[in-house]
N, C-alpha and C positions, 0 to 999 in steps of 0.2 A: 617586181611586187615584192612590199612590205606584208609582215603578219606583226599582228598585236592581240592583245588578251583582254576580254571583255568579260565582267562580271556581272551577273544577274540572277543570283541564286533564288532559288524558291520560298526558303525562308530560314528560320532558325534552327542549328542543330543540336538537339537538345543532350546528343550524345558527345558532342564535341566540348574539350576542356577550354578552350578558347575559341570562340565563332570565327576569330578571323585568321588562324590559323592558317585554313584553306588560301584566303588571298594572299596572306604575304607569303608562303612557300612556293606557291605557282608563281607569284610576282618575281620572287629571287631566281627563280628557273630560268624565266622569260629574259630577266635581266642579265642574265650569263649567259644567255645565247642568242645575244642580238636581234631580239625582238623590238621593235619600233616602239612600242606604248602599251599602257595599262588603262583601259576605262573602266571608273567607278560609277554606277550611277546614282540619281536621287530619287529616292522610292520613298512614300509614306503612307499610312495607315491601312496598307494591305500586305498579306505574307509575302507576294512575290518583290523580291530585292529588298525585304525589310531592313536587313542589316545595314542599310546605307541610306541612313538618312541625311547624313552632309559628305559627299565625298570630297571636299577639302579635308576633313579631319582623316578619313581614310589614305588621303594621297600624302597627308603631312606624315602619318606613321610610316607609309610606304618609302617616302624619301629617307627615312632613318635605315632604311632595310634593303635598298637599292643603290646602284651607283650610276647607272648609264642612262636606263630607260626614262623614256617620257611619262610623265604624270598626267591622266586628263580626266575631267569630269566627262561621263557617258551617259545623263547630263547633268545640268546646273538647268533648272526650270528657274529661269531668269525674272519672272513676274511675281514671282514667291519670296524676292529679295531685294531688299534696298541696294542698289548697285555700290553704293558706300562699301556694305559688308562683303558683296563679292569682291570688290578690288581687294579690300583690306587682306580677306583669308588666303585668297589666290596668291597675294605676294608674299605672305608668309609661308606657302608652300613652294614657292618660285624661290625663296631665299634657302630654306630648307633643303631643296633639293639641288641648289647651285644652277639656277634657270632651267629646269625641265618641266615647267608647269604651262598646261594649256587646257583651256576649257572648251565643251561643246554644249551650246544654248538650246535648250529644248522650250516648246511653247506650253507644254502641259496641255491636258486634256479632259482630266477625270475632275469634276466640279468640286469633288470632297477635297481633294490634295489644294483648293484653295481656300481651305477653311482660315489660313493666315491672312490672304488679304481678298476676300469675297468680291470686293470691287471691282478689282483687276481682271476677274475671269472673262467677262465679255470681250475685253479689246485685248486679250492676252498675247496676241500676234505683234501687235504695235508696240504693247508696253515691252516684249522681248529686244526688239530692235532699237527701242529708245533708250533700254537698261544697257544694251551692250556697246552704245556708241559711249555712254557717260562711264562705264568701265575701261573702254578703252584711253578715254582722255585721261582718267585719274591715275592709269597706270603710265601713262607719260609724263607723270609728275605734274599735271596741269590741276586747275581748280573747276567746281563746279558749285552753283549758288543753291543754297538749300534754306530753309527757314528754321531756325533754332528752337529753343525751348520757350521763348517770349515772342514768336510770330515774325521775328524779325530777319531780313534776309542777310546771308553770310556767305561769303566763298570760304570752301575746305578744300584741302587736299588729304590724301590718305596716306598712310606710312604701314610698313616701311617700304623703302625703295625697292622695286623687286630687281632681280639680276637681268633679266629681259629687257630690249627697249621697248618691244613690241609684244603683246599676248597674243600666243596664237588662238586663232578662234574657228571654230566648228560650228555647223549649224546641223542638228538632228533633224532628220529627214524621214517622212515615212512614205506615202505615196503620192502627196500633191504636188502638181507641177510648180504652182507657185512659191512653193518653199525653196525647190531647187532654184529657181530663179532668183528668190532674192538672195539666198547663199552667194551666188555668183554676182549680184550686184556688189555687195559690201566686199568682196573679195575672201569670204570665208571658205574654208574645206567642209567637206559633207561628210557626216556620218549617217549611214541609211541601214535598212535591212530588207530580207526578202520575204517577210511573212505574209505581205499582201501584193507582191510582185513578181512576176516573170521575169526571165533575163530580158526579153523583149521589151519589157514596159518600162523596166529600169533603162535599158538603153536609152529610150525617148527624155526620160526625166535628167540624165547624165548630158546628153546633148544639151538641153535647154540650161544647164547649170554653165557649162564651158562657152556656151556660146554668150551669157550673162556676163561670165568673165570678161571675155575679149572686148565686147561691147561697152564695159564701163573700165577699160584700160588696165586690167589686173593681168598678171603673168600667168598665163593658161599652165605653162610648163612646172610650175611650181604647185599647182593644185593638187589636192588629193582628194580622193572618195573611198571611204573607208566603208565596209559592207560586213554586217555581223553574219556570222553563220556557226552553227554549232557543229563542233569539230571532234572527231573520234577515228584516229587511223588505224584501222586493222583488217583483217580479213572479212568478208562479207559474214560468214560463218560467226566471226567474234564479235561482230557489231551487233548480231543479232542475240546472240548468247549474253553480250554483255551490256549492251549501250541501248537496246531496244527497250527493255522495262523501264531504266530510271527516266529516259524521255517521255515515255507513256504516262509516267506517273508524276513527272514535271508538268506535262500538259493537263493532265487530271487535277492535279493541286491546285491549279490557275483558272479554272474553268469560272471561278466568279470574275476573275480580271476580263475574260472573254465576253461575258455577259454584259458587263458594264461597257466595255468597247461596241458591242453590239449595239446597244441601246443609243450610244452616241451617233452612230449610222442610221438611226431609225429603224432598226430590226428588231425582230421579237426574239428572244433566245432565253426562255426561261428554263431553268436546270432542273428546277423540280418536276416539272413535266415530262423530262426525259428519262425513258426506262433505264434500267442498268446495262442493257441490251444496246440501246440505242448510245449511250455515253462508250461503251467499249468500241463501238462500231463506228463512233466519230472519231476515236483518237487513234484507231487502226488508218483510218484515210488520213489523218493530218500527219500522223507517223509516216506512213508511206510517202506522202508529199514534200515532207521535208526532208526525209532521208535520201529519197533519189533527186530533189531537184533543188534543195534549198539547204544544204549543209553540206559539210566537209566529212562524209560518212563513208567507210570502205578502203579498201587500198590506196596507195598514193597514187599509181597509173591511172586509176579512175578519177582521182581528185583532181590531178593535172589537166585532165581533160575538162571539167570544170570550170578551174582555174583560169584555162586560155579562153574561154569563154567570155568570162568575167573582164579578163584582161583586155580581148578585142572591144568591148564596149567602154573600156576607160576608168575602170576600177583597179586602184593600185594600191590598195590596202586590205587585208582582211581580220576582220576583230574575232576573233576565234573565241566563242564562249564554251567553257568546260566545263562549267559549275551547274549544268542540269539533273543533277541527281546522282552522279557517280562521286563513290567515295575518294577522299584524298588520295590514298594509295593508288588506285585502279588510275586516277588522272597522272599523279605523278610516274607511273609506268609508261603511260602513253604519251606523254609529253614528249620525250626523244623523237619518236615517230613524228609527230607533229612538226618538231623540229628539222627532220629530213625533210619533210615536205616544203617547209619554208625555205632551205638550202635551195631545193630544186626550182623554186617560184622566182628564186631572184636573175633567174635567166629569162623570166617573162617580162616584156616590155609594153606596159599599157599603151592602147591608142588615145593620144592626148589630142588629137586633131580636133579643130571646130568645125562642126559639122556646116553645112551652107545654110544660106537663110530661107532657101526653099524647103529644104530637111525639117528645120526648125518649125518653120509653118504648117508642116502636116504633123509634127509630133506635139504641138502646142495645145493644150485642150481649153485654151482660153480664145473664143473665137474672134477674127479680126473683125473690127468695129466701124461702120460707117454709119453717123445717126442720120442724115440725110436722105442714104439709099434705104435705110430701113424703112424710115417715115414714108418717103416714095412707093414702098411695097406694101403700104397698108391701106385697106379699104375704108377703113373707120376710123373716126377722131372724137374726142370731145373735151370740150374746153374746161378751165378751171370751173365756172359757175356750173356748167352743165354737173359735172363731178361730185361737187358738194351738195349739188339738188340730190344727185342720185344717191350720194351715200345718205342722206337724211330719211329715203325712202326705205333703207334698210336699218333704220334705229341706229345708227352712229353717228356720233358728233366729235368734232374737232374744234378746240380753241383756236384762235388766229395763229398764234407761233407755231401751231403743229400742221398747220394747211399747206404743205410743201408742193401739192401735185398743179402745175401750170397746166398741161395738156396732156392727155395718153393718145397715141395713135395704135391702131391694133387691126389683126385680123383673125383667123381661125386659130391660129398655132403661136403668135407672135404679137408683142408689145411692146413699147417704148415711150416711158413716161418722162417728161420735163419736170425735175423736180429743184424747187429751190428751199434752202434750209435758212436764209436769211434772217428771218423772224423768231429761229429757236435760239434759247441757251446755249454757248458755248458746251458746257458741262453735259447738255441733253442732246448734243448733234445727233452722238450714235444712236440712240434712242428712237428719235425723231425720224430719222433715216428708215430704220428698219421699219418702222411704222408705215412711212410713205410705201416702200416697196411690197408691204402686206397688202395695204388698202387699194394700190394701184390695180389689183386682181378686179376690183368692183366695176371697171369698164368693162369687163367682157364677159359680165354675169348678167342675167335677167333682172330687172327690177324687182325691188321686195324680196332681196335674197339675202339670208346672212351669210358671211364667210365664217367658218371657224376653225383656226390651225390646228391641224391635229399632229404635224410635226416638221422636223426640218433635220436633213443629214448633218449639214455643215453650215456656217457661218465663219467667212474669213475676211477681214480687211487686210489688205495688202499696200494700202499707201493713204497719205493723210487725207482726210475728208476736205473737201470744197464746199463752198454754198450752194454751189449751181452745177446739178450733177444730171446726167443720164441714166434711166433705171430700164436695163433691156431686158425683156423675160422670154424664154421660150416654153410654151405649156400644150400639156394634153387637158383637153377639158372632156369630162364626162359627164352621166346624167347627175349625179350627185356628190362628185368630188373633182378637184384640178390639182393637177401636178407639174410642179415649175422650176426651173431653174433659172438664176438671175445674175446678170453681172452688172455692176454700178461703174460708171464711167464718168470723170470730170468731162469738161466742154472742150478740152484738147484731146479727148478720146483716148487718156489714160487710165487704164485699169485701177479701180478703187479698191472695190469689193467683189465678192462673190458668196451668192447663196444657192446651196444644193439641195436639190430634192425638197424642196417647201410642197408640203401636201395640206389641203384644206378641205372641209367638209362644206358643200353648197346646200343651204335648206331654206325652202320658201317660207316668208314667213306666215303664211297662211296654211301652212303643213301642221295640223294639231296632232296627228300620230304619227309614229315612226313606221315609216314602209318598210317592207320585208323586199330584201334581196331576191329576186325573182329566180336566181341561180340558185339560191341554198333552199328555196321553198319547197318542200316534200320531194327532195333529189331523189331520192330512190326511187318513190312510185314512180315519177316521171321515167326515169332512165330504164325503167323495167316495163313501160309501156309504149316506148319510144319506138315506132317503124326499124330504125337504125341505131341502134346502142351504140355502136361504137363511133359514129357521126355526132349522137349527142354528148357522151363521155369527153369525146374531144374539145368539143366545144367548152364544155365545162372546164375542163383542165386549162384550157386556153385563156380563159377568163381568170381562171384561179392563178394560174403562174404570171399572168401578164400584171394583176394587181399586186401580187407579191414582189416582183421585180421591178415595179412601176414603168410599165411598157404599155403602149396601145396593145389591145387584143390583137389586130391585124399583123401587128411585127412579129407576134410568136407563131412561127410557123412550127407546122404539127411534125415535120419531117428533120427539124432542126435538132442538135444535142442541145439538151438544157443547160448545160457548161457554158456553152458559146453564148447564152445571154447573160452571163456572169453570176451564174448559180454558185455560190459559195458553200462550205460546209454548215454556216450560221442559216443561211436563207434555204438550205436543202430541210435541216429538221425542221423548220417551220412548215414547210410543203409536206414532208411527210406527217407531222400532226394533223395538219388540217385534212388530207386524203383518208389518216384512218379515223378522225372523228367524224366526219360526214360521210364516208363510204363505207366504213367499216373493214378496211382493207390495209394492211400491215405492209409499208413499203419502205425498204431498208436504205440508208444513207449511202452504201456502196451503190445501189442501184441507179440512185439518182446522179452522183459523181462520176460514175463512169461512162458518161456519154448518151444516157437514154434518151430519146425523143418524146414526146407526146403521144405520138402513135404506138408506140411501143408500150408507153406506159398505160394506154386504154387497153391495151390488148390484155395486157398482165393484170389489171383491175379486172376486166370480164372474164378472164379465166379463173382468178382467184374466187370470184364472186360464184362461180358456178361448180366449185369443189369443195369438197367437206373438208378437206384440210389445206392449210398452206402450203404454197410451193417455193422455193426460190428461183429467182429469174434469172441467174446468170446465163441460161441457155438462150435467153430471149435478147440479152443485152449484147452477148459476146458472139 
């Protein structure tokens, strides 16, 4: 197993004489001690990592201060750049470093980052892979066709000629299995992290990646998976004394970043509504999770056990983050201990075996798709003419070029729409596809119903669009809302795109006043007069939690820990705020995230309501 160093600092250090001294000195240590690489991010418009707006410039400086270590972007947001400039800049780094340049490509996720190219944001995933293909072609000395200032097509190649014949490519992946698969399909390495993944979840994604490598004829033995881990090797006592506060401050200083990330996931995370106690509580939970499960924190023996776990699932490089708030002298004093761990880890041999197809199918979150089987299982269908007549009753109109729905088959929880985009303009294909995916829901709602989009967690296009498509959705329909995941396939059943957690409100056109949610109406009064307060409160909590985590109420069992339903720290904050606002009872994040059940939560709320002062709940949970 190899070790590298990754930089992702909180922000500028006003006390530093040169804000890049930290980067240079740590890189020089890594270079002198056989670390495999240095990773430099691309960050814009936010304090987190703000000293690195251009990783090529930083790596060019490091090329003059190091001799052997690989110099990598971690990452280049390809959609924010012209491929010509990427090829030129990194060829310079390659020449300056005598052939040590590598790039990891990221899609980008924050809309504000795309102020450079706003039009690329909706299709940033495909823009990334198209851009990478052009960069690789230019790197080999080939030409690409572009338009010049007069609008003429010309063929251009870039200079200088790099030292390496091929540019090593990585793909930066978070938790989406499709990203790991696409990396394998093009033969790239993978840079990832564990902020949102457990070891078991990461194992599934790595298995998909290596299966895709093998399927597409790439050498699995040469593939690399690097995992970002914060690192501080010391006794447990020293970790608590030296590293705990800097890491907590690092997390706290980047809560705006986390809030923005929550919004892209369709979740509510209003920092201003968090009390100081909630913020401290939240950070304690995050610190505990990171330090115990997702970092190299503690003595070497403990860290070696964690490294063995990662080795067993196919990780072969650790990207160590050391710039999470510690001062330079402390980091330099600790680096020799990290290097000792690196030397010990050289004896670990990652498992690079490609799992069986049966294993891959279990791990893949993209369901196998058989359009005929799905249609045969649907009890209802609606033709092109019937569908657009129904659309008219909902006061929605589409021109001929947008009317892509040919038919829809559906039942109580599933639909499949036959969509044809041949009438749409090429430049509008993506827009027309998303519109047809959205309006296909009209088939499953009552007549005279408006559908209003409330949010979507993620839209990702993984392959080039075709004119003729299947849109397959699995949904949960409630009285006044609908939640759906959708996959789009071509007629050969190849996955084209995914839409995660689309949420829409359903409103009858005859409704003139907004209805009051019965769960919330006079809630406390109802609870106080209920014959069985505990049963009443459990049902309320089931409904509230089901809405928050987007499950059907019946799926939320009262004796199952909330964390088993995917409740994380962001969702827990939202849930705590709801309970306090509607029931007047303060519930802590620790209580939610330490495995509390609805039944236990109900008991706590009832006991707190009947007492004059708040009591902690640790005795109920533990």
